[in-house]
N, C-alpha and C positions, 0 to 999 in steps of 0.2 A: 506501512498497506492501509489505503483509505476501509475505516469498520465500515461493514454493512449493515444498513438501516431493519431491511429484514430476517425474520429466521428462516431456514429453508432447510430439505432436506438435497444431501448429493448423489448422484449415481456417477462415480468415476467409469470413462469407456476406456481399456489400458490397451493403446494401441499403439505404444511405443512414440516415435517423436510425433505421431499425429492423433494423440491422447490429448481428451479432453473432457469439464464436468457438465454436467447435466444438473444443472440446481431447480428446486421445485418447490414451488412454495406461493405465498398469497405477496402482493407487492412488488413483484420484482421489473415489472413493467417501470414502476415507478422511483424504482433504484437502482433502472438498466447502468447507469451512471459509474458507479462505484464497481459495479461486476464488468464492465469494458474497459474503464479506463487501464488498468495494469496490463490491454492488452495492445495500446496503443503507443507509441514512440511520441516524437515531437509533435507529428500533427493531429490535434485534438479535433477530429473532425471526423464524423462516420457516413456513411450513404448507405441510406434506409429506399428499400423497396417494398409497398405495400401495396394495399388494393383499395377501394373506394370504401366498403365495410368497414373493415378495421380503420382505416383513416378516419373516418368518422365517429368510430368509437372511443379511438386509443391515442389517436398520433399526439395530441398535445400533452397525453400524460407521459410519452416517452422522449419527447425534445424536452420536457421538463425536467426529466429525471435524470436525461443526461447533460444539458442544461448544467444542473448542480453541481454535477461533477466536473465544471469546467470545458464539456464536450460541445462542442457545434454541431449539428447533423445537417444533413442535405433530401429531402425526398422525392421518390417517383412514387407517384399515386396511380396503379394500374387498374383497369377493367375487373371486378369480382367477378368469380364462378369459372371452372374449367376451364373453357375455352378460352383463357388465358394461357394457356401452357400451349401456344404454339409458337413455329417461328417466326411469327411479324412480333407478338409482344417481347419473345427470345432479342429479336434483334434492336425493338425499345429500348430493352434495360440497360443493354450493353451498351447499344451507342450513347446512351443516357450517362452513363458509368465514362466512356472515354473521354466525353464532352469535360466532365468532370474533373478529370485524371487522374483518373483514381491509380493508382501505384499496387503492386503485387503487395508491398506493407500495410497498406490500409485496410478500412476493415469494414463491407458489405452487410449491413442486418439487412436477414429476410423476416420483415415481420406481419407475418398473416399468419392463414391456414395452411393446409399442405399443398394447392396450387402455388402459391406464393414462395414456400418454403423451397420446390421440387427447382421453380423457373429463377429464382436467388438465386440461389445454389449452382446452378449450371450457369447463370452467366457467371458466378465468380469462378468457377473452373475452369473456364476456356477463356476469360478475359486477362490477357498476360501471359496465357499459361496456367494460369491459377492465382486467385488473390483471394486474401483469409477471408472469412464471414464467419456472424455469428448468428443463430436463429435463435428468434425468441418467437414461438408459437403460441398461438391464439385458441386455435379448436382443441378440440378435446384427441380428433384426432392426428392432428398434428404434432400435441405433447408426447402422446404414447407411442407414436408411428415413424411417419414422415423423418421426422426433426433430426431422429437420433442415425447414425448409421453411414451415414455419407452418398446415399441414393438421392442420387439428382436428376432432372431432364425435364422433357416435354411430351407430348402427344404425335403420334402421327397420325393422321387420317386412317392407317391401317392397323392402326394398334394406340392400349396406350403405356405410355413410357418405355416407347420403343429406341428414342432420340436421348442418351446421356453420359453420365460420368459416374463416378466413384470421387466426392470430394468432400472430406471432413471436414465439418466448421469448429471453428475453436472455440465455444463457448457456445451451450444451449440454456435459455433462461425459460422454463416453464410457468408462467405466473398462472395459477388457477383461479384469480381473480375474473380474469378473463373469460373463465366459462359460464359466468352471470352472465356475461352479457348476450351467448348464443341462445337462438330459439331453441326450443324443445328437441326438433325435427336435426338441429344441428348436431346439439349434444347427443343423442342416440346413434345417430351416424359414425359418430364417432366412439361411441358406445362397441358399435360391430368389430371395433379393433381390438380393444378391451376384452372382450369376451374370446375372442381369438386367442389370445395367451394363454390363458385356460384352460383352451381347448387342445393345444398344440402341443403344452408340456410341461402342464401344473394343475393336475384335477382339483387339489386343496384349495387354489386359487379362483377353479371354478365353482367351489363350492359356497367359497367368500363371497362372488359375485351374486348367485342366489341367494343368499340371505343378506347380502346389503347392498344388491344394484338399483331397488328404485328409493334407498334414500342416496345415493350419490345423484340418482336425476335428480330427486328434489333439491339439491342445493349442500348436502352436508359437507364441507370444508375438509375434513379430517382425512373422512373415506374416500373423497376426490382426491388427495394428497397421496393418503396410500396405494389406491388404483393405479394413479399415475408412475408414481414410484415403482411399484412392483414389476407393471408393463415395461418400464424402460431399461429397469435392469435384469429382465429379463432376453432385451434385447441387443444391449450392451452384451452378456453372454456369450448369445450367438454368434454377434459380430465379432468379437475380440477371437472368436475361434475359425471364422472364416469371413473376411472381411469385405471380398468380391462376390461372395453366393456360388463358390465353385464345391461348394456342398450343404454343410448343415442348415446355411443361412438361407436356401430356399422355404425351409418349413416357416419361415413369415410367412410365405407365402400361402398358407391355409386357407380358404375359399378363393383365393385372387383369380386362379385360372377360369372359373365362372362368373367371378366378378367384373374380370377384364373386359369377357363376350359380351354379358349385359351391357357394361357401360358403352361398348362398341355398339350393340342392337339397339340402343334407345339415343345414340348423337349428343355422348358427355354432354346430358343435359341434366336438368333438374329432376326429371322423371324418377333418377337415380342416380342418388350419391352415390361417392365413391365407397363410406362405411356400409351404407345400407346393402351396396352389393356384396361385400366381403362378409356380412351377417348371411346376405341369401347364400352365397357360395359356402360359408361354412357348412349350412345344413345341407346343402346338395353335395357336399364331400363327404361327411357321414353318410347321406343317404346310399352314393355308391358304394364308402366299405362296408355299411351292412349289407348293401346287395352282394357282393362279393365275397360277405361269410368272414369280412376279416374283422368288423367289432359285433355288437349285439344289438339287434334288432330295437333296443330299448334307446341308444344312443343317440340315434338323428332326431326321436322322439323329445328326449332330452332337452337338447340343444331348440328345438325351437319349441317347447314349452316356454323355454326359460328369457328367450327373443320375447314370446309372445307376451311375457308377464311384466317385462317394461316396456310392451306397446311399441316395438322394432320391429320392421319390417324382418320377414324369413322365408316368404317362399313367393314364387313368380306369379300368384296370384295380386299380392301388395304391391305390383309396378303398376302402373297405370297406364292407357293405351293399346297399341298394337304393339306383338312380337314377334318377330320371324321363326320360323319352324324349327325343329331340334334339328336337322341336318345345317342349315346354315347356324345354329347357336355354334355345332360342333366344329364346323369350318373356321370362323371366328376364332374358336382355341388355338386352332391352327398356327395364328398371328402370333401370339404370345411368344415374350422374350425367354423363356421357361422351356423353348422348345431346343433340342436337342439330337444330333444328325436326326433330323425330320421326326425323331417324336417328342411328344409332348408330356412332359413330365408333371404329376400331380403329385399335392400333399393330402395323405389318406390317413386312416386312425383306427389302432389297433383300439382305443378304449378313450374317453376322456381324459386328455393329458399325455395322451402317449401317440403321437403320428410319425409319419416316415414320409418319404420320398422315393417315388418311383414311375417309371417308365411303363409299366406291365397291366397295363389298365387298359382292358377290351373295351374297344371303340362302340360296339353294338350298348354293352354296359348303359356306358354313359350317355349313349342316344336315349333309350329306354328310357332313363330316370328325368331327362329333359321333355321326352314325350309324355311321361304322366303327371309330371310338374304343370307342362302346357295345358294337360286335358284338364287337369284338375284344377286349371285356370278359368278354364272355359265355361265350368258349369254355373 
């Protein structure tokens, strides 16, 4: 095997014949060829799907890293932004792959944030009923969440991620060096997913984030590697137990029911980034939990206090522009893919680090929480 030039941490996702490694460290983009080469057969070409922002920053480094190990590459550059997760851009990607005669044994590389990872993975899933792909996530959100676990898909005008498939990658390369090129807002949006892991199942990790979160935002590489690895390990453990979200995996959607409704209400625009919606959604989920007497009244305050310490969004008042009323937001939640037999499942909490899935949530409680949040926003 070709020796790796970079040191890295590894989280193994043990899914039998679909098992793969998530490698986390510095310099993995520049050394991507060494990691991908063992996956290739005689055809030493990979097919890269990326976006305009990532291409401008990192595509040449990836191409150089591949060619250093004798791997040629073709790249399709799609528009940046959440709006790319649509039928039209999926068709562009699939037709491009077909035009390049991509076969089931070839490798598609999804090189970018969560949008490209989701769309690229879905294109690989449906092309020839399943082509292998590698995730090279460049955003914090993608590194800790969307690149791991095999969820792929696009949005519908009716809701987020309603069209998709489970299709596991063959490898994930999470290069924390790429996080240094993120705008502060994008980094903090990804942090919304990081703190979620502490909230849903590891209070000690949330304690660690309260103490070290500002260092992560300031660029501490060792702490970034630890935060990404711990988040990925938690997700891998849950995915191993429940690959296709029949039970425990739904815990990973803490905050997402509120988030997806808010994203739909803001038109999947830059008014609200996905991770920002997750952070706000986590705070709202803890508020509902407290109103139902499931957790202490202090828990939602602690969640908001930490997000405020990080200068991250945590309230509806942090979203610019108009928002619909509480009834409309609750109706948008009814389009969530977590609806089962007409009942919306929520992820609520008994305490920080102890979450659970339930369909037994009175609609009027959710409505009042949203009404109060909208009222506070209007002040």
